[in-house]
C-alpha positions as CSV (number, residue, x, y, z in Angstrom):
1,M,-7.1,5.1,-41.5
2,P,-4.1,7.3,-40.6
3,T,-3.7,8.5,-37.0
4,R,-3.5,12.2,-36.2
5,P,-0.3,13.4,-34.6
6,I,-0.6,14.1,-30.9
7,P,-0.3,17.8,-30.2
8,P,3.0,18.5,-28.3
9,L,1.2,20.1,-25.4
10,L,-1.1,17.1,-25.0
11,E,1.9,14.8,-25.1
12,Q,3.7,16.8,-22.5
13,L,0.6,16.9,-20.3
14,R,0.2,13.1,-20.6
15,N,3.8,12.3,-19.9
16,S,4.2,14.7,-16.9
17,T,0.9,13.6,-15.3
18,K,1.3,9.9,-15.8
19,A,2.3,9.2,-12.1
20,A,-0.3,11.6,-10.7
21,H,-3.0,10.1,-12.9
22,A,-2.0,6.6,-11.8
23,N,-2.3,7.7,-8.1
24,L,-5.7,9.1,-8.8
25,D,-6.8,6.0,-10.6
26,T,-5.9,4.0,-7.4
27,A,-8.1,6.3,-5.4
28,F,-10.9,5.9,-8.0
29,N,-12.4,2.6,-6.8
30,L,-15.3,2.1,-9.3
31,E,-16.7,-0.8,-7.3
32,Q,-16.8,1.1,-4.1
33,I,-18.2,4.3,-5.7
34,T,-21.0,2.4,-7.4
35,S,-21.9,0.0,-4.5
36,S,-24.9,2.2,-3.7
37,P,-26.5,5.5,-4.7
38,A,-25.4,6.9,-1.3
39,A,-21.7,5.9,-2.0
40,C,-21.9,7.5,-5.4
41,E,-23.3,10.7,-3.9
42,A,-20.6,10.7,-1.3
43,Y,-18.0,10.4,-4.2
44,L,-19.7,13.3,-6.0
45,L,-19.5,15.4,-2.8
46,K,-15.8,14.7,-2.5
47,F,-15.3,15.5,-6.1
48,S,-17.2,18.7,-5.7
49,K,-15.2,19.8,-2.7
50,A,-12.0,19.2,-4.6
51,F,-13.4,21.1,-7.5
52,Q,-14.0,24.1,-5.1
53,V,-10.3,24.1,-4.5
54,V,-9.2,24.0,-8.1
55,A,-12.0,26.2,-9.6
56,K,-10.1,29.4,-8.8
57,Q,-7.4,28.2,-11.2
58,I,-9.9,28.5,-14.1
59,D,-10.3,31.9,-15.8
60,W,-13.4,31.4,-18.1
61,N,-12.8,34.8,-19.7
62,L,-9.3,33.7,-20.7
63,A,-10.6,30.4,-22.0
64,A,-13.2,32.3,-24.1
65,S,-10.5,34.6,-25.4
66,L,-8.5,31.5,-26.4
67,E,-11.6,30.2,-28.2
68,L,-12.2,27.1,-26.1
69,P,-14.9,25.3,-28.1
70,D,-18.3,24.8,-26.6
71,L,-17.4,26.9,-23.6
72,P,-21.0,27.3,-22.2
73,A,-21.5,23.5,-22.2
74,R,-18.1,22.9,-20.6
75,R,-18.7,25.5,-17.9
76,G,-22.3,24.4,-17.3
77,R,-21.2,20.9,-16.4
78,Y,-19.7,22.1,-13.1
79,G,-22.9,23.8,-12.1
80,Q,-24.4,20.4,-11.7
81,L,-22.1,19.4,-8.9
82,P,-23.5,19.3,-5.3
83,S,-21.5,22.3,-4.0
84,A,-22.2,24.7,-6.9
85,P,-21.9,27.6,-7.5
86,F,-18.1,27.9,-7.4
87,T,-15.8,30.9,-7.3
88,Y,-13.6,31.1,-10.4
89,G,-10.4,33.0,-10.7
90,D,-8.5,35.5,-12.7
91,S,-5.8,33.0,-13.6
92,T,-2.8,32.5,-15.9
93,I,-3.0,30.6,-19.1
94,S,-1.0,27.8,-17.4
95,E,-3.4,27.5,-14.5
96,T,-6.5,27.6,-16.8
97,V,-5.2,25.1,-19.4
98,G,-3.6,22.7,-16.9
99,T,-6.7,22.6,-14.7
100,L,-9.0,22.1,-17.6
101,Y,-6.9,19.3,-19.0
102,V,-7.6,17.3,-15.8
103,L,-11.3,18.3,-15.6
104,E,-12.0,17.5,-19.2
105,G,-10.5,14.1,-18.8
106,S,-12.7,13.5,-15.8
107,V,-15.7,13.4,-18.2
108,H,-14.8,9.8,-19.2
109,G,-14.6,8.6,-15.6
110,G,-18.0,10.1,-14.9
111,G,-19.6,8.1,-17.8
112,Q,-18.1,4.9,-16.3
113,I,-19.6,5.7,-12.9
114,L,-23.0,6.5,-14.3
115,R,-23.2,3.3,-16.5
116,R,-22.2,1.1,-13.5
117,I,-24.5,2.7,-11.0
118,H,-27.4,2.3,-13.4
119,E,-26.5,-1.3,-14.0
120,K,-26.5,-2.0,-10.3
121,H,-29.2,0.4,-9.2
122,P,-31.4,1.1,-12.3
123,D,-33.8,3.4,-10.4
124,A,-31.2,5.5,-8.7
125,Q,-31.7,9.3,-8.7
126,L,-28.4,10.9,-7.8
127,A,-27.9,14.4,-6.5
128,G,-25.2,15.7,-8.9
129,G,-25.8,12.9,-11.3
130,G,-26.1,15.3,-14.2
131,F,-22.4,16.0,-13.9
132,L,-21.6,12.4,-14.5
133,R,-23.4,12.4,-17.8
134,G,-20.9,14.9,-19.0
135,F,-21.8,15.6,-22.6
136,G,-23.6,12.3,-23.1
137,E,-23.1,10.8,-26.5
138,K,-20.9,13.8,-27.4
139,N,-18.2,13.0,-24.9
140,P,-15.7,11.7,-27.6
141,I,-16.5,14.6,-29.9
142,M,-16.0,17.1,-27.0
143,W,-12.7,15.5,-26.0
144,R,-11.4,15.6,-29.6
145,A,-12.4,19.3,-29.8
146,F,-10.5,19.9,-26.6
147,V,-7.4,18.1,-27.8
148,S,-7.6,20.1,-31.1
149,W,-7.9,23.3,-29.0
150,L,-4.8,22.3,-27.0
151,G,-3.0,21.7,-30.3
152,G,-3.8,25.2,-31.5
153,L,-2.6,27.0,-28.5
154,K,0.6,29.0,-29.0
155,L,2.4,28.7,-25.7
156,S,5.9,29.3,-24.7
157,P,8.0,26.4,-23.3
158,E,7.6,28.1,-19.9
159,E,3.8,28.2,-20.2
160,M,3.7,24.6,-21.4
161,A,5.8,23.6,-18.3
162,G,3.4,25.6,-16.1
163,C,0.4,23.8,-17.6
164,C,2.0,20.5,-16.7
165,A,2.9,21.5,-13.2
166,I,-0.7,22.8,-12.6
167,A,-2.2,19.6,-14.1
168,C,-0.1,17.5,-11.7
169,E,-1.2,19.7,-8.7
170,T,-4.8,19.4,-9.8
171,F,-4.6,15.6,-9.9
172,E,-3.1,15.7,-6.4
173,V,-5.9,17.8,-5.1
174,F,-8.5,15.3,-6.4
175,E,-6.5,12.4,-5.0
176,R,-6.4,14.0,-1.5
177,Y,-10.1,14.7,-1.5
178,L,-11.1,11.3,-2.9
179,N,-8.9,9.6,-0.3
180,D,-10.2,11.8,2.6
181,K,-6.7,13.2,3.2
182,T,-7.7,16.9,3.3
183,S,-6.6,17.8,6.8
């Protein structure tokens, strides 16, 4: 089966955020997060607080005008976080796309957490656990739709560079909050 070409924006985002993503992965200690339901809820609270910081970089009206697929489902996920509701912004295309790139990617990490917590603690009821489910069995489909959407965006080189810079900053915000380095 032939592979699909990687959209240039996705390739740029992946390359420019590689180090920031690796740093966040270091902060993302799956064993620690899933050691107990309380530890998982503490992680969700930290994630939620970081999301409060980056939410203002998302302009859902702009995302709608750019025809982001399944927009209500994507936006609805964040309403399941412990600190919801959030204040969203009137942002640039670079801020919106760069932030959404990081957040859409977080769906996969949420699924890992949820699977592991239920393996260790089958009866756990988590505050904010709905967020970890992401889109359930549709996670891969939703990611492919997001990647396809990225590939269809007509952005200038400056806007693409802006998306990459914002994505790196977004990773850094999450790293600070997950490592308790917010002061």
